[in-house]
Biotite code that builds the C-alpha atoms (Angstrom):
import biotite.structure as struc

atoms = struc.array([
    struc.Atom([-0.435, 9.284, 14.754], chain_id="A", res_id=1, res_name="UNK", atom_name="CA", element="C"),
    struc.Atom([-2.573, 11.445, 12.586], chain_id="A", res_id=2, res_name="UNK", atom_name="CA", element="C"),
    struc.Atom([-5.954, 10.182, 11.359], chain_id="A", res_id=3, res_name="UNK", atom_name="CA", element="C"),
    struc.Atom([-6.704, 11.037, 7.668], chain_id="A", res_id=4, res_name="UNK", atom_name="CA", element="C"),
    struc.Atom([-9.101, 14.311, 8.686], chain_id="A", res_id=5, res_name="UNK", atom_name="CA", element="C"),
    struc.Atom([-5.878, 15.334, 11.117], chain_id="A", res_id=6, res_name="UNK", atom_name="CA", element="C"),
    struc.Atom([-3.676, 14.884, 8.008], chain_id="A", res_id=7, res_name="UNK", atom_name="CA", element="C"),
    struc.Atom([-5.838, 16.669, 5.523], chain_id="A", res_id=8, res_name="UNK", atom_name="CA", element="C"),
    struc.Atom([-5.826, 19.492, 7.514], chain_id="A", res_id=9, res_name="UNK", atom_name="CA", element="C"),
    struc.Atom([-2.300, 19.536, 8.467], chain_id="A", res_id=10, res_name="UNK", atom_name="CA", element="C"),
    struc.Atom([-1.103, 19.468, 4.866], chain_id="A", res_id=11, res_name="UNK", atom_name="CA", element="C"),
    struc.Atom([-4.078, 21.417, 3.016], chain_id="A", res_id=12, res_name="UNK", atom_name="CA", element="C"),
    struc.Atom([-4.854, 18.317, 0.940], chain_id="A", res_id=13, res_name="UNK", atom_name="CA", element="C"),
    struc.Atom([-7.976, 16.831, 1.033], chain_id="A", res_id=14, res_name="UNK", atom_name="CA", element="C"),
    struc.Atom([-8.687, 13.337, 2.435], chain_id="A", res_id=15, res_name="UNK", atom_name="CA", element="C"),
    struc.Atom([-9.327, 12.021, -1.015], chain_id="A", res_id=16, res_name="UNK", atom_name="CA", element="C"),
    struc.Atom([-5.871, 13.170, -2.369], chain_id="A", res_id=17, res_name="UNK", atom_name="CA", element="C"),
    struc.Atom([-4.046, 11.284, 0.408], chain_id="A", res_id=18, res_name="UNK", atom_name="CA", element="C"),
    struc.Atom([-5.867, 8.106, 0.200], chain_id="A", res_id=19, res_name="UNK", atom_name="CA", element="C"),
    struc.Atom([-4.596, 7.849, -3.439], chain_id="A", res_id=20, res_name="UNK", atom_name="CA", element="C"),
    struc.Atom([-1.218, 8.557, -2.090], chain_id="A", res_id=21, res_name="UNK", atom_name="CA", element="C"),
    struc.Atom([-1.492, 5.873, 0.294], chain_id="A", res_id=22, res_name="UNK", atom_name="CA", element="C"),
    struc.Atom([-2.462, 3.345, -2.374], chain_id="A", res_id=23, res_name="UNK", atom_name="CA", element="C"),
    struc.Atom([-0.219, 4.234, -4.581], chain_id="A", res_id=24, res_name="UNK", atom_name="CA", element="C"),
    struc.Atom([2.547, 3.815, -1.594], chain_id="A", res_id=25, res_name="UNK", atom_name="CA", element="C"),
    struc.Atom([3.624, 7.093, -1.977], chain_id="A", res_id=26, res_name="UNK", atom_name="CA", element="C"),
    struc.Atom([3.073, 7.583, 1.759], chain_id="A", res_id=27, res_name="UNK", atom_name="CA", element="C"),
    struc.Atom([2.905, 4.353, 4.161], chain_id="A", res_id=28, res_name="UNK", atom_name="CA", element="C"),
    struc.Atom([-0.280, 4.434, 6.660], chain_id="A", res_id=29, res_name="UNK", atom_name="CA", element="C"),
    struc.Atom([-1.404, 1.484, 8.795], chain_id="A", res_id=30, res_name="UNK", atom_name="CA", element="C"),
    struc.Atom([-5.261, 0.915, 9.290], chain_id="A", res_id=31, res_name="UNK", atom_name="CA", element="C"),
    struc.Atom([-6.444, 0.980, 12.941], chain_id="A", res_id=32, res_name="UNK", atom_name="CA", element="C"),
    struc.Atom([-8.727, -1.316, 14.792], chain_id="A", res_id=33, res_name="UNK", atom_name="CA", element="C"),
    struc.Atom([-11.275, 0.603, 13.508], chain_id="A", res_id=34, res_name="UNK", atom_name="CA", element="C"),
    struc.Atom([-10.203, 0.044, 9.828], chain_id="A", res_id=35, res_name="UNK", atom_name="CA", element="C"),
    struc.Atom([-9.057, 3.934, 9.757], chain_id="A", res_id=36, res_name="UNK", atom_name="CA", element="C"),
    struc.Atom([-5.994, 5.249, 8.710], chain_id="A", res_id=37, res_name="UNK", atom_name="CA", element="C"),
    struc.Atom([-3.355, 6.327, 11.140], chain_id="A", res_id=38, res_name="UNK", atom_name="CA", element="C"),
    struc.Atom([-0.668, 8.101, 9.537], chain_id="A", res_id=39, res_name="UNK", atom_name="CA", element="C"),
    struc.Atom([3.019, 9.338, 11.442], chain_id="A", res_id=40, res_name="UNK", atom_name="CA", element="C"),
    struc.Atom([3.498, 12.732, 10.955], chain_id="A", res_id=41, res_name="UNK", atom_name="CA", element="C"),
    struc.Atom([7.086, 12.309, 9.940], chain_id="A", res_id=42, res_name="UNK", atom_name="CA", element="C"),
    struc.Atom([5.979, 9.964, 7.292], chain_id="A", res_id=43, res_name="UNK", atom_name="CA", element="C"),
    struc.Atom([3.228, 12.787, 5.808], chain_id="A", res_id=44, res_name="UNK", atom_name="CA", element="C"),
    struc.Atom([5.531, 15.514, 6.217], chain_id="A", res_id=45, res_name="UNK", atom_name="CA", element="C"),
    struc.Atom([8.263, 13.725, 4.342], chain_id="A", res_id=46, res_name="UNK", atom_name="CA", element="C"),
    struc.Atom([5.819, 14.136, 1.156], chain_id="A", res_id=47, res_name="UNK", atom_name="CA", element="C"),
    struc.Atom([3.776, 16.937, 2.038], chain_id="A", res_id=48, res_name="UNK", atom_name="CA", element="C"),
    struc.Atom([4.913, 20.201, 3.741], chain_id="A", res_id=49, res_name="UNK", atom_name="CA", element="C"),
    struc.Atom([3.074, 21.106, 6.548], chain_id="A", res_id=50, res_name="UNK", atom_name="CA", element="C"),
    struc.Atom([0.592, 24.256, 6.175], chain_id="A", res_id=51, res_name="UNK", atom_name="CA", element="C"),
    struc.Atom([0.699, 27.106, 8.888], chain_id="A", res_id=52, res_name="UNK", atom_name="CA", element="C"),
    struc.Atom([-2.331, 27.115, 10.909], chain_id="A", res_id=53, res_name="UNK", atom_name="CA", element="C"),
    struc.Atom([-4.215, 30.057, 10.716], chain_id="A", res_id=54, res_name="UNK", atom_name="CA", element="C"),
    struc.Atom([-3.240, 31.251, 14.434], chain_id="A", res_id=55, res_name="UNK", atom_name="CA", element="C"),
    struc.Atom([0.420, 30.788, 13.648], chain_id="A", res_id=56, res_name="UNK", atom_name="CA", element="C"),
    struc.Atom([0.310, 32.773, 10.204], chain_id="A", res_id=57, res_name="UNK", atom_name="CA", element="C"),
    struc.Atom([-1.206, 35.453, 12.147], chain_id="A", res_id=58, res_name="UNK", atom_name="CA", element="C"),
    struc.Atom([1.150, 35.886, 14.902], chain_id="A", res_id=59, res_name="UNK", atom_name="CA", element="C"),
    struc.Atom([4.139, 35.624, 12.103], chain_id="A", res_id=60, res_name="UNK", atom_name="CA", element="C"),
    struc.Atom([2.209, 38.527, 9.942], chain_id="A", res_id=61, res_name="UNK", atom_name="CA", element="C"),
    struc.Atom([1.761, 40.603, 13.395], chain_id="A", res_id=62, res_name="UNK", atom_name="CA", element="C"),
    struc.Atom([5.510, 40.137, 13.871], chain_id="A", res_id=63, res_name="UNK", atom_name="CA", element="C"),
    struc.Atom([6.313, 41.473, 10.416], chain_id="A", res_id=64, res_name="UNK", atom_name="CA", element="C"),
    struc.Atom([4.104, 44.568, 11.030], chain_id="A", res_id=65, res_name="UNK", atom_name="CA", element="C"),
    struc.Atom([5.814, 45.205, 13.988], chain_id="A", res_id=66, res_name="UNK", atom_name="CA", element="C"),
    struc.Atom([9.337, 44.858, 12.908], chain_id="A", res_id=67, res_name="UNK", atom_name="CA", element="C"),
    struc.Atom([8.654, 47.744, 10.400], chain_id="A", res_id=68, res_name="UNK", atom_name="CA", element="C"),
    struc.Atom([7.259, 50.049, 13.310], chain_id="A", res_id=69, res_name="UNK", atom_name="CA", element="C"),
])
């Protein structure tokens, strides 16, 4: 389960954007015992595709450069 902050980082969206999507019913989320949203990764990425991490993007760029050599 993603916290709201983790979901925002995983999608490149703001926490307020995700909160609006939850309230509109675009994505499903539950509140935990502390009153914080938790979102299943599959539910989040059904609507918002994941963004590549900086490290993964760098590795991909390095692989492309090396294949041209």
